[in-house]
C-alpha positions, 0 to 999 in steps of 0.5 A: 509241402513247401517248395523250399522243402521239396528243393532240399529233398530233391537235392538230397535224393539226387545225392543219395541216388548218385551214391547208391549207383556208385555202390551198385557199380562197385559191387557189380565190378567186385562180383565180376572180378571175384567170379572170374578169379574163382571160375578159372580152372575150376576142375583142375583146381578143385583138389587144391581149393578147400570146399569151405572156401568155395562155399564162403565165396558163393555165400559172399557173392550171393550176399553181394547180389542181394545188396545190389538188388536192394540198392537198385530197388532204392534207386527206382524208389528215388526216381519215383520220388523225384518224379513226384517232386516234379509233378507236385505229388511228393509227400502224398501217400499213394494209398490214402492220398493223405500227407505223409508226415515230415518225420517219415519223409525225413527218415525215408525220403522216398517213402510212398506210403504214410505210416498207417498205410505201410503198417497195413501193407505189412500186416497183409504181406505173407510171412 
């Protein structure tokens, strides 16, 4: 991979990481604020609060926590990609050691596997 391409991907990855970290921070704050509001006077307010609302709040909180986990996993992948740019292994499949196609890197700039190896990995994963 060309040095100019690596520099462009590094800039893109740093910006993507910044945005994901901001999203995680915002969602964590929102989850904490929502959790504190729902948790105040739990026992005394239970007759006034509709159970469907409580279930909806729980579902929303669980969904948000899942999104936080996904974003944090992407941040880890981005950090790994940035390390690879630094050590000269960016764009090389971790499994077969072949080059990852530019189309795949453009679609997923923190991809660790080429398309073939990723497909093989997904076939082996339990359903």
